[in-house]
N, CA, C and O atoms as a printed pandas DataFrame, in Angstrom:
     atom_number atom_name residue_name chain_id  residue_number  x_coord  y_coord  z_coord
0              1         N          MET        A               1   25.177  -23.186  -28.707
1              2        CA          MET        A               1   25.199  -22.251  -27.615
2              3         C          MET        A               1   26.642  -22.128  -27.113
3              4         O          MET        A               1   27.331  -23.132  -26.933
4              5         N          PRO        A               2   27.093  -20.881  -26.888
5              6        CA          PRO        A               2   28.462  -20.719  -26.383
6              7         C          PRO        A               2   28.570  -21.194  -24.939
7              8         O          PRO        A               2   27.569  -21.247  -24.225
8              9         N          PRO        A               3   29.771  -21.538  -24.511
9             10        CA          PRO        A               3   29.940  -21.967  -23.124
10            11         C          PRO        A               3   29.630  -20.821  -22.169
11            12         O          PRO        A               3   29.810  -19.649  -22.500
12            13         N          GLY        A               4   29.170  -21.176  -21.001
13            14        CA          GLY        A               4   28.848  -20.159  -20.002
14            15         C          GLY        A               4   28.417  -20.806  -18.709
15            16         O          GLY        A               4   28.571  -22.013  -18.521
16            17         N          PHE        A               5   27.876  -20.000  -17.824
17            18        CA          PHE        A               5   27.334  -20.498  -16.569
18            19         C          PHE        A               5   26.193  -19.591  -16.138
19            20         O          PHE        A               5   26.053  -18.467  -16.620
20            21         N          VAL        A               6   25.389  -20.098  -15.227
21            22        CA          VAL        A               6   24.201  -19.390  -14.769
22            23         C          VAL        A               6   24.312  -19.146  -13.274
23            24         O          VAL        A               6   24.715  -20.023  -12.510
24            25         N          LEU        A               7   23.952  -17.962  -12.884
25            26        CA          LEU        A               7   23.827  -17.634  -11.470
26            27         C          LEU        A               7   22.331  -17.508  -11.200
27            28         O          LEU        A               7   21.674  -16.628  -11.755
28            29         N          THR        A               8   21.800  -18.366  -10.367
29            30        CA          THR        A               8   20.359  -18.372  -10.103
30            31         C          THR        A               8   19.937  -17.147   -9.293
31            32         O          THR        A               8   20.776  -16.413   -8.770
32            33         N          THR        A               9   18.627  -16.942   -9.199
33            34        CA          THR        A               9   18.123  -15.832   -8.383
34            35         C          THR        A               9   18.533  -16.002   -6.924
35            36         O          THR        A               9   18.793  -15.016   -6.235
36            37         N          ALA        A              10   18.590  -17.241   -6.452
37            38        CA          ALA        A              10   19.053  -17.488   -5.080
38            39         C          ALA        A              10   20.518  -17.087   -4.942
39            40         O          ALA        A              10   20.910  -16.527   -3.918
40            41         N          GLY        A              11   21.321  -17.362   -5.946
41            42        CA          GLY        A              11   22.725  -16.969   -5.926
42            43         C          GLY        A              11   22.888  -15.462   -5.969
43            44         O          GLY        A              11   23.725  -14.901   -5.263
44            45         N          VAL        A              12   22.091  -14.810   -6.795
45            46        CA          VAL        A              12   22.137  -13.347   -6.885
46            47         C          VAL        A              12   21.797  -12.732   -5.530
47            48         O          VAL        A              12   22.426  -11.759   -5.114
48            49         N          ALA        A              13   20.810  -13.293   -4.845
49            50        CA          ALA        A              13   20.404  -12.777   -3.535
50            51         C          ALA        A              13   21.516  -12.912   -2.500
51            52         O          ALA        A              13   21.506  -12.221   -1.482
52            53         N          ARG        A              14   22.478  -13.803   -2.758
53            54        CA          ARG        A              14   23.578  -14.038   -1.810
54            55         C          ARG        A              14   24.925  -13.589   -2.378
55            56         O          ARG        A              14   25.962  -14.134   -2.000
56            57         N          LEU        A              15   24.925  -12.606   -3.277
57            58        CA          LEU        A              15   26.176  -12.174   -3.907
58            59         C          LEU        A              15   27.210  -11.671   -2.908
59            60         O          LEU        A              15   28.408  -11.729   -3.183
60            61         N          ASP        A              16   26.774  -11.185   -1.766
61            62        CA          ASP        A              16   27.749  -10.712   -0.790
62            63         C          ASP        A              16   28.357  -11.853    0.015
63            64         O          ASP        A              16   29.255  -11.640    0.830
64            65         N          ASP        A              17   27.861  -13.064   -0.218
65            66        CA          ASP        A              17   28.398  -14.274    0.426
66            67         C          ASP        A              17   29.684  -14.668   -0.304
67            68         O          ASP        A              17   29.682  -14.842   -1.523
68            69         N          GLY        A              18   30.768  -14.806    0.436
69            70        CA          GLY        A              18   32.057  -15.135   -0.168
70            71         C          GLY        A              18   32.053  -16.424   -0.954
71            72         O          GLY        A              18   32.762  -16.538   -1.953
72            73         N          SER        A              19   31.258  -17.416   -0.519
73            74        CA          SER        A              19   31.255  -18.692   -1.234
74            75         C          SER        A              19   30.607  -18.556   -2.607
75            76         O          SER        A              19   31.044  -19.206   -3.556
76            77         N          ILE        A              20   29.577  -17.727   -2.732
77            78        CA          ILE        A              20   28.947  -17.509   -4.042
78            79         C          ILE        A              20   29.930  -16.794   -4.964
79            80         O          ILE        A              20   30.078  -17.171   -6.127
80            81         N          ARG        A              21   30.588  -15.786   -4.460
81            82        CA          ARG        A              21   31.579  -15.064   -5.259
82            83         C          ARG        A              21   32.683  -16.020   -5.717
83            84         O          ARG        A              21   33.136  -15.943   -6.859
84            85         N          SER        A              22   33.108  -16.904   -4.845
85            86        CA          SER        A              22   34.135  -17.885   -5.202
86            87         C          SER        A              22   33.642  -18.826   -6.287
87            88         O          SER        A              22   34.395  -19.172   -7.198
88            89         N          GLU        A              23   32.387  -19.240   -6.198
89            90        CA          GLU        A              23   31.817  -20.121   -7.227
90            91         C          GLU        A              23   31.742  -19.422   -8.567
91            92         O          GLU        A              23   32.036  -20.025   -9.598
92            93         N          VAL        A              24   31.351  -18.156   -8.566
93            94        CA          VAL        A              24   31.303  -17.379   -9.817
94            95         C          VAL        A              24   32.703  -17.296  -10.419
95            96         O          VAL        A              24   32.876  -17.506  -11.620
96            97         N          LEU        A              25   33.683  -16.995   -9.604
97            98        CA          LEU        A              25   35.054  -16.872  -10.107
98            99         C          LEU        A              25   35.621  -18.202  -10.571
99           100         O          LEU        A              25   36.400  -18.240  -11.523
100          101         N          GLU        A              26   35.246  -19.290   -9.915
101          102        CA          GLU        A              26   35.686  -20.620  -10.359
102          103         C          GLU        A              26   35.064  -20.959  -11.710
103          104         O          GLU        A              26   35.741  -21.498  -12.586
104          105         N          ALA        A              27   33.792  -20.652  -11.882
105          106        CA          ALA        A              27   33.130  -20.902  -13.174
106          107         C          ALA        A              27   33.789  -20.059  -14.274
107          108         O          ALA        A              27   33.985  -20.538  -15.391
108          109         N          TYR        A              28   34.127  -18.818  -13.957
109          110        CA          TYR        A              28   34.816  -17.942  -14.902
110          111         C          TYR        A              28   36.194  -18.514  -15.255
111          112         O          TYR        A              28   36.606  -18.481  -16.415
112          113         N          ARG        A              29   36.891  -19.029  -14.262
113          114        CA          ARG        A              29   38.205  -19.645  -14.514
114          115         C          ARG        A              29   38.069  -20.814  -15.474
115          116         O          ARG        A              29   38.882  -20.975  -16.385
116          117         N          ARG        A              30   37.030  -21.640  -15.270
117          118        CA          ARG        A              30   36.810  -22.798  -16.153
118          119         C          ARG        A              30   36.507  -22.360  -17.587
119          120         O          ARG        A              30   36.738  -23.122  -18.525
120          121         N          LEU        A              31   35.997  -21.152  -17.763
121          122        CA          LEU        A              31   35.745  -20.633  -19.112
122          123         C          LEU        A              31   37.013  -20.080  -19.762
123          124         O          LEU        A              31   37.002  -19.735  -20.944
124          125         N          GLY        A              32   38.087  -19.996  -19.013
125          126        CA          GLY        A              32   39.344  -19.507  -19.568
126          127         C          GLY        A              32   39.664  -18.072  -19.207
127          128         O          GLY        A              32   40.689  -17.546  -19.641
128          129         N          GLU        A              33   38.815  -17.422  -18.424
129          130        CA          GLU        A              33   39.030  -16.065  -17.922
130          131         C          GLU        A              33   39.166  -15.015  -19.022
131          132         O          GLU        A              33   39.748  -13.954  -18.799
132          133         N          GLY        A              34   38.636  -15.305  -20.196
133          134        CA          GLY        A              34   38.646  -14.322  -21.277
134          135         C          GLY        A              34   37.436  -13.421  -21.205
135          136         O          GLY        A              34   36.660  -13.502  -20.253
136          137         N          PRO        A              35   37.261  -12.563  -22.197
137          138        CA          PRO        A              35   36.106  -11.665  -22.212
138          139         C          PRO        A              35   34.794  -12.461  -22.243
139          140         O          PRO        A              35   34.669  -13.450  -22.965
140          141         N          VAL        A              36   33.828  -12.010  -21.449
141          142        CA          VAL        A              36   32.516  -12.648  -21.374
142          143         C          VAL        A              36   31.430  -11.586  -21.439
143          144         O          VAL        A              36   31.696  -10.393  -21.300
144          145         N          ALA        A              37   30.216  -12.038  -21.652
145          146        CA          ALA        A              37   29.036  -11.181  -21.571
146          147         C          ALA        A              37   28.300  -11.529  -20.286
147          148         O          ALA        A              37   28.202  -12.699  -19.916
148          149         N          VAL        A              38   27.789  -10.523  -19.617
149          150        CA          VAL        A              38   26.980  -10.709  -18.412
150          151         C          VAL        A              38   25.617  -10.130  -18.727
151          152         O          VAL        A              38   25.491   -8.946  -19.041
152          153         N          ARG        A              39   24.582  -10.983  -18.641
153          154        CA          ARG        A              39   23.235  -10.526  -18.959
154          155         C          ARG        A              39   22.244  -11.195  -18.041
155          156         O          ARG        A              39   22.537  -12.209  -17.407
156          157         N          SER        A              40   21.071  -10.612  -17.981
157          158        CA          SER        A              40   20.018  -11.177  -17.140
158          159         C          SER        A              40   19.077  -12.019  -17.985
159          160         O          SER        A              40   19.075  -11.949  -19.214
160          161         N          SER        A              41   18.301  -12.794  -17.307
161          162        CA          SER        A              41   17.240  -13.562  -17.949
162          163         C          SER        A              41   16.086  -13.598  -16.955
163          164         O          SER        A              41   16.173  -14.244  -15.911
164          165         N          ALA        A              42   15.019  -12.909  -17.286
165          166        CA          ALA        A              42   13.871  -12.849  -16.382
166          167         C          ALA        A              42   13.208  -14.217  -16.282
167          168         O          ALA        A              42   13.241  -15.010  -17.224
168          169         N          VAL        A              43   12.610  -14.477  -15.133
169          170        CA          VAL        A              43   11.903  -15.736  -14.922
170          171         C          VAL        A              43   10.804  -15.898  -15.973
171          172         O          VAL        A              43   10.554  -17.003  -16.454
172          173         N          ALA        A              44   10.163  -14.809  -16.318
173          174        CA          ALA        A              44    9.083  -14.820  -17.316
174          175         C          ALA        A              44    9.573  -14.153  -18.605
175          176         O          ALA        A              44    8.900  -13.274  -19.142
176          177         N          GLU        A              45   10.717  -14.558  -19.090
177          178        CA          GLU        A              45   11.390  -13.879  -20.212
178          179         C          GLU        A              45   10.532  -13.741  -21.464
179          180         O          GLU        A              45   10.396  -12.637  -21.992
180          181         N          ASP        A              46    9.964  -14.813  -21.942
181          182        CA          ASP        A              46    9.247  -14.765  -23.214
182          183         C          ASP        A              46    7.825  -15.282  -23.053
183          184         O          ASP        A              46    7.570  -16.482  -23.142
184          185         N          LEU        A              47    6.922  -14.370  -22.818
185          186        CA          LEU        A              47    5.510  -14.694  -22.716
186          187         C          LEU        A              47    4.802  -14.187  -23.963
187          188         O          LEU        A              47    5.342  -13.346  -24.681
188          189         N          ALA        A              48    3.629  -14.676  -24.222
189          190        CA          ALA        A              48    2.878  -14.201  -25.380
190          191         C          ALA        A              48    2.583  -12.712  -25.283
191          192         O          ALA        A              48    2.567  -12.008  -26.292
192          193         N          GLU        A              49    2.349  -12.233  -24.060
193          194        CA          GLU        A              49    1.955  -10.839  -23.869
194          195         C          GLU        A              49    3.101   -9.916  -23.432
195          196         O          GLU        A              49    2.890   -8.715  -23.266
196          197         N          ALA        A              50    4.296  -10.456  -23.245
197          198        CA          ALA        A              50    5.402   -9.617  -22.781
198          199         C          ALA        A              50    6.735  -10.257  -23.133
199          200         O          ALA        A              50    6.865  -11.480  -23.186
200          201         N          SER        A              51    7.720   -9.404  -23.373
201          202        CA          SER        A              51    9.085   -9.873  -23.586
202          203         C          SER        A              51    9.996   -9.052  -22.690
203          204         O          SER        A              51   10.090   -7.833  -22.836
204          205         N          PHE        A              52   10.665   -9.720  -21.766
205          206        CA          PHE        A              52   11.518   -9.015  -20.823
206          207         C          PHE        A              52   12.951   -8.869  -21.311
207          208         O          PHE        A              52   13.768   -8.230  -20.649
208          209         N          ALA        A              53   13.264   -9.451  -22.456
209          210        CA          ALA        A              53   14.615   -9.348  -23.001
210          211         C          ALA        A              53   14.979   -7.878  -23.187
211          212         O          ALA        A              53   14.206   -7.100  -23.745
212          213         N          GLY        A              54   16.153   -7.515  -22.716
213          214        CA          GLY        A              54   16.646   -6.155  -22.882
214          215         C          GLY        A              54   16.182   -5.172  -21.823
215          216         O          GLY        A              54   16.601   -4.015  -21.841
216          217         N          GLN        A              55   15.344   -5.592  -20.915
217          218        CA          GLN        A              55   14.880   -4.662  -19.883
218          219         C          GLN        A              55   15.943   -4.402  -18.823
219          220         O          GLN        A              55   15.982   -3.319  -18.239
220          221         N          GLN        A              56   16.797   -5.374  -18.571
221          222        CA          GLN        A              56   17.882   -5.196  -17.616
222          223         C          GLN        A              56   19.196   -5.034  -18.372
223          224         O          GLN        A              56   19.285   -5.358  -19.557
224          225         N          SER        A              57   20.189   -4.542  -17.697
225          226        CA          SER        A              57   21.472   -4.221  -18.333
226          227         C          SER        A              57   22.238   -5.461  -18.765
227          228         O          SER        A              57   22.171   -6.514  -18.132
228          229         N          THR        A              58   22.968   -5.303  -19.863
229          230        CA          THR        A              58   23.871   -6.319  -20.384
230          231         C          THR        A              58   25.258   -5.695  -20.448
231          232         O          THR        A              58   25.404   -4.531  -20.819
232          233         N          PHE        A              59   26.261   -6.461  -20.092
233          234        CA          PHE        A              59   27.637   -5.983  -20.120
234          235         C          PHE        A              59   28.452   -6.905  -21.013
235          236         O          PHE        A              59   28.483   -8.117  -20.800
236          237         N          LEU        A              60   29.113   -6.331  -22.013
237          238        CA          LEU        A              60   29.881   -7.099  -22.989
238          239         C          LEU        A              60   31.376   -6.903  -22.773
239          240         O          LEU        A              60   31.810   -5.899  -22.209
240          241         N          ASN        A              61   32.155   -7.879  -23.231
241          242        CA          ASN        A              61   33.621   -7.824  -23.157
242          243         C          ASN        A              61   34.129   -7.595  -21.737
243          244         O          ASN        A              61   35.068   -6.829  -21.521
244          245         N          VAL        A              62   33.508   -8.258  -20.784
245          246        CA          VAL        A              62   33.929   -8.161  -19.387
246          247         C          VAL        A              62   35.136   -9.080  -19.206
247          248         O          VAL        A              62   35.070  -10.271  -19.509
248          249         N          SER        A              63   36.229   -8.523  -18.712
249          250        CA          SER        A              63   37.461   -9.295  -18.511
250          251         C          SER        A              63   37.983   -9.070  -17.106
251          252         O          SER        A              63   37.983   -7.948  -16.599
252          253         N          GLY        A              64   38.424  -10.141  -16.492
253          254        CA          GLY        A              64   39.026  -10.054  -15.168
254          255         C          GLY        A              64   38.019  -10.302  -14.063
255          256         O          GLY        A              64   36.833   -9.996  -14.190
256          257         N          ALA        A              65   38.522  -10.863  -12.979
257          258        CA          ALA        A              65   37.670  -11.275  -11.869
258          259         C          ALA        A              65   36.902  -10.114  -11.256
259          260         O          ALA        A              65   35.690  -10.214  -11.065
260          261         N          GLU        A              66   37.570   -9.032  -10.950
261          262        CA          GLU        A              66   36.888   -7.905  -10.294
262          263         C          GLU        A              66   35.856   -7.263  -11.214
263          264         O          GLU        A              66   34.765   -6.907  -10.770
264          265         N          ASP        A              67   36.196   -7.114  -12.494
265          266        CA          ASP        A              67   35.230   -6.550  -13.440
266          267         C          ASP        A              67   34.029   -7.473  -13.602
267          268         O          ASP        A              67   32.898   -7.007  -13.742
268          269         N          LEU        A              68   34.272   -8.782  -13.583
269          270        CA          LEU        A              68   33.171   -9.736  -13.677
270          271         C          LEU        A              68   32.234   -9.583  -12.484
271          272         O          LEU        A              68   31.019   -9.494  -12.662
272          273         N          LEU        A              69   32.776   -9.551  -11.287
273          274        CA          LEU        A              69   31.927   -9.419  -10.099
274          275         C          LEU        A              69   31.152   -8.102  -10.109
275          276         O          LEU        A              69   29.983   -8.071   -9.725
276          277         N          ARG        A              70   31.789   -7.022  -10.540
277          278        CA          ARG        A              70   31.090   -5.729  -10.638
278          279         C          ARG        A              70   29.968   -5.801  -11.663
279          280         O          ARG        A              70   28.882   -5.271  -11.430
280          281         N          ALA        A              71   30.222   -6.453  -12.800
281          282        CA          ALA        A              71   29.198   -6.560  -13.847
282          283         C          ALA        A              71   28.021   -7.412  -13.376
283          284         O          ALA        A              71   26.868   -7.079  -13.651
284          285         N          VAL        A              72   28.298   -8.498  -12.676
285          286        CA          VAL        A              72   27.223   -9.345  -12.145
286          287         C          VAL        A              72   26.368   -8.544  -11.173
287          288         O          VAL        A              72   25.140   -8.605  -11.235
288          289         N          GLU        A              73   27.000   -7.795  -10.280
289          290        CA          GLU        A              73   26.258   -6.985   -9.313
290          291         C          GLU        A              73   25.439   -5.901  -10.013
291          292         O          GLU        A              73   24.283   -5.675   -9.655
292          293         N          ALA        A              74   26.024   -5.232  -11.005
293          294        CA          ALA        A              74   25.308   -4.176  -11.727
294          295         C          ALA        A              74   24.151   -4.747  -12.533
295          296         O          ALA        A              74   23.082   -4.140  -12.608
296          297         N          CYS        A              75   24.362   -5.909  -13.135
297          298        CA          CYS        A              75   23.302   -6.562  -13.890
298          299         C          CYS        A              75   22.137   -6.917  -12.963
299          300         O          CYS        A              75   20.977   -6.669  -13.292
300          301         N          ALA        A              76   22.449   -7.491  -11.817
301          302        CA          ALA        A              76   21.411   -7.853  -10.848
302          303         C          ALA        A              76   20.669   -6.611  -10.357
303          304         O          ALA        A              76   19.447   -6.639  -10.208
304          305         N          ALA        A              77   21.388   -5.535  -10.107
305          306        CA          ALA        A              77   20.774   -4.298   -9.620
306          307         C          ALA        A              77   19.895   -3.640  -10.670
307          308         O          ALA        A              77   18.995   -2.872  -10.331
308          309         N          SER        A              78   20.144   -3.933  -11.941
309          310        CA          SER        A              78   19.387   -3.265  -13.005
310          311         C          SER        A              78   17.922   -3.691  -13.061
311          312         O          SER        A              78   17.155   -3.136  -13.848
312          313         N          ILE        A              79   17.517   -4.667  -12.244
313          314        CA          ILE        A              79   16.099   -5.009  -12.147
314          315         C          ILE        A              79   15.311   -3.811  -11.616
315          316         O          ILE        A              79   14.100   -3.711  -11.811
316          317         N          SER        A              80   16.021   -2.907  -10.942
317          318        CA          SER        A              80   15.392   -1.706  -10.399
318          319         C          SER        A              80   15.547   -0.496  -11.316
319          320         O          SER        A              80   15.160    0.615  -10.954
320          321         N          ALA        A              81   16.112   -0.713  -12.499
321          322        CA          ALA        A              81   16.276    0.391  -13.449
322          323         C          ALA        A              81   14.904    0.928  -13.850
323          324         O          ALA        A              81   13.930    0.179  -13.924
324          325         N          GLU        A              82   14.843    2.209  -14.103
325          326        CA          GLU        A              82   13.567    2.864  -14.418
326          327         C          GLU        A              82   12.819    2.176  -15.554
327          328         O          GLU        A              82   11.610    1.971  -15.457
328          329         N          ARG        A              83   13.516    1.819  -16.628
329          330        CA          ARG        A              83   12.830    1.202  -17.766
330          331         C          ARG        A              83   12.243   -0.162  -17.396
331          332         O          ARG        A              83   11.147   -0.509  -17.836
332          333         N          ALA        A              84   12.979   -0.937  -16.582
333          334        CA          ALA        A              84   12.509   -2.263  -16.184
334          335         C          ALA        A              84   11.297   -2.150  -15.258
335          336         O          ALA        A              84   10.323   -2.886  -15.418
336          337         N          VAL        A              85   11.354   -1.243  -14.304
337          338        CA          VAL        A              85   10.232   -1.035  -13.380
338          339         C          VAL        A              85    9.007   -0.555  -14.142
339          340         O          VAL        A              85    7.902   -1.049  -13.921
340          341         N          ALA        A              86    9.199    0.404  -15.036
341          342        CA          ALA        A              86    8.074    0.956  -15.802
342          343         C          ALA        A              86    7.442   -0.109  -16.697
343          344         O          ALA        A              86    6.218   -0.172  -16.806
344          345         N          TYR        A              87    8.251   -0.936  -17.331
345          346        CA          TYR        A              87    7.729   -1.984  -18.209
346          347         C          TYR        A              87    6.885   -2.979  -17.422
347          348         O          TYR        A              87    5.781   -3.332  -17.837
348          349         N          ARG        A              88    7.411   -3.431  -16.281
349          350        CA          ARG        A              88    6.650   -4.375  -15.454
350          351         C          ARG        A              88    5.357   -3.752  -14.953
351          352         O          ARG        A              88    4.313   -4.403  -14.948
352          353         N          ALA        A              89    5.422   -2.509  -14.535
353          354        CA          ALA        A              89    4.225   -1.825  -14.023
354          355         C          ALA        A              89    3.176   -1.672  -15.117
355          356         O          ALA        A              89    1.988   -1.882  -14.876
356          357         N          ALA        A              90    3.613   -1.310  -16.312
357          358        CA          ALA        A              90    2.679   -1.121  -17.421
358          359         C          ALA        A              90    1.953   -2.410  -17.777
359          360         O          ALA        A              90    0.815   -2.378  -18.246
360          361         N          LEU        A              91    2.610   -3.545  -17.553
361          362        CA          LEU        A              91    2.010   -4.833  -17.869
362          363         C          LEU        A              91    1.360   -5.512  -16.658
363          364         O          LEU        A              91    0.807   -6.605  -16.775
364          365         N          GLY        A              92    1.430   -4.859  -15.504
365          366        CA          GLY        A              92    0.816   -5.409  -14.307
366          367         C          GLY        A              92    1.603   -6.508  -13.633
367          368         O          GLY        A              92    1.035   -7.308  -12.890
368          369         N          PHE        A              93    2.914   -6.564  -13.880
369          370        CA          PHE        A              93    3.768   -7.562  -13.247
370          371         C          PHE        A              93    4.338   -6.991  -11.963
371          372         O          PHE        A              93    4.446   -5.774  -11.812
372          373         N          GLY        A              94    4.702   -7.867  -11.036
373          374        CA          GLY        A              94    5.297   -7.462   -9.777
374          375         C          GLY        A              94    6.714   -6.971   -9.965
375          376         O          GLY        A              94    7.256   -6.985  -11.070
376          377         N          GLU        A              95    7.295   -6.542   -8.880
377          378        CA          GLU        A              95    8.641   -5.979   -8.895
378          379         C          GLU        A              95    9.723   -6.912   -9.426
379          380         O          GLU        A              95   10.644   -6.453  -10.100
380          381         N          GLN        A              96    9.636   -8.211   -9.139
381          382        CA          GLN        A              96   10.731   -9.125   -9.461
382          383         C          GLN        A              96   10.423  -10.057  -10.631
383          384         O          GLN        A              96   11.031  -11.124  -10.722
384          385         N          ALA        A              97    9.517   -9.703  -11.518
385          386        CA          ALA        A              97    9.154  -10.572  -12.649
386          387         C          ALA        A              97   10.340  -10.873  -13.519
387          388         O          ALA        A              97   10.211  -11.588  -14.513
């Protein structure tokens, strides 16, 4: 597995908190501040009856602190993307599955 870090759902909910943003940037610094991928991972990612992989946006070759923060915010917001909402609704899952 390549090196990386995880921002929990609690962290995503507090993205406008300066300390969370600082932690994200510190983790990025520890990775060497090179290009990274920003992607989501649903709580119920791989179930027998559903696969949430690819329902939310993924951002590749993200470089730089500001671009990283924008990509994290856009990735988190993509839970409300039409395809993600429609997929969850079709399977009877709630809004934040």
